C-alpha positions as CSV (number, residue, x, y, z in Angstrom):
1,X,9.8,29.5,-22.3
2,X,6.5,30.2,-23.9
3,X,3.6,28.3,-22.3
4,X,0.6,27.4,-24.6
5,X,-2.7,28.8,-23.5
6,X,-4.7,26.3,-21.4
7,X,-7.4,24.4,-23.2
8,X,-11.1,25.3,-22.5
9,X,-11.6,21.9,-21.1
10,X,-8.7,22.4,-18.6
11,X,-10.0,25.8,-17.6
12,X,-13.5,24.3,-17.1
13,X,-12.1,21.6,-15.0
14,X,-10.2,24.2,-12.9
15,X,-13.4,26.2,-12.4
16,X,-15.4,23.1,-11.5
17,X,-12.8,22.1,-9.0
18,X,-12.8,25.6,-7.5
19,X,-16.6,25.6,-7.3
20,X,-16.5,22.2,-5.7
21,X,-14.1,23.4,-3.0
22,X,-16.1,26.6,-2.5
23,X,-19.2,24.4,-2.1
24,X,-17.6,22.9,0.9
25,X,-17.5,26.3,2.6
26,X,-21.1,26.9,3.6
27,X,-20.2,29.5,6.2
28,X,-18.8,31.8,3.5
29,X,-20.9,34.8,2.4
30,X,-21.4,35.6,-1.3
31,X,-18.9,38.5,-0.8
32,X,-16.3,36.1,0.4
33,X,-17.0,33.9,-2.6
34,X,-16.5,36.9,-4.9
35,X,-13.2,37.8,-3.2
36,X,-12.0,34.2,-3.5
37,X,-12.9,34.2,-7.2
38,X,-11.2,37.5,-7.7
39,X,-8.0,36.3,-6.1
40,X,-8.1,33.1,-8.2
41,X,-8.6,35.2,-11.4
42,X,-5.8,37.6,-10.5
43,X,-3.4,34.6,-9.9
44,X,-4.4,33.2,-13.3
45,X,-3.8,36.6,-15.0
46,X,-0.4,37.0,-13.4
47,X,0.7,33.6,-14.8
48,X,0.1,34.8,-18.4
49,X,3.4,35.3,-20.1
50,X,2.3,37.8,-22.7
51,X,2.1,41.4,-21.3
52,X,-0.9,42.3,-23.4
53,X,-2.9,39.2,-22.5
54,X,-2.0,39.8,-18.8
55,X,-3.2,43.4,-18.9
56,X,-6.4,42.5,-20.7
57,X,-7.1,39.7,-18.2
58,X,-6.4,42.1,-15.2
59,X,-8.6,44.8,-16.7
60,X,-11.5,42.3,-17.2
61,X,-11.3,41.0,-13.7
62,X,-11.1,44.4,-12.1
63,X,-14.7,45.3,-12.7
64,X,-16.9,45.6,-9.7
65,X,-19.2,42.9,-8.5
66,X,-22.2,45.2,-9.2
67,X,-21.1,45.6,-12.9
68,X,-20.6,41.9,-13.2
69,X,-24.1,41.2,-11.8
70,X,-25.7,43.7,-14.2
71,X,-23.9,42.0,-17.1
72,X,-25.1,38.6,-16.0
73,X,-28.6,39.8,-15.5
74,X,-28.6,41.3,-19.0
75,X,-27.7,37.8,-20.4
76,X,-30.5,36.0,-18.6
77,X,-33.7,35.4,-20.6
78,X,-36.7,37.5,-19.6
79,X,-39.2,35.7,-17.4
80,X,-42.7,35.4,-19.0
């Protein structure tokens, strides 16, 4: 059975819920948060029915934390 892609609002709600739960874990380090997020993303990818979408999702989430932080830093506006 083909499952329609989740709506952006539903995905946002899931991320917000995950962030809220993670916010309750003050003893966790940023590395632990990264690992929890990676596990959540991997689980999401594995649920995708289309092989190409799943492979693309897994490839995107497999980048290193350092690469991710460089990408995010490149999107932030420069400080005056």
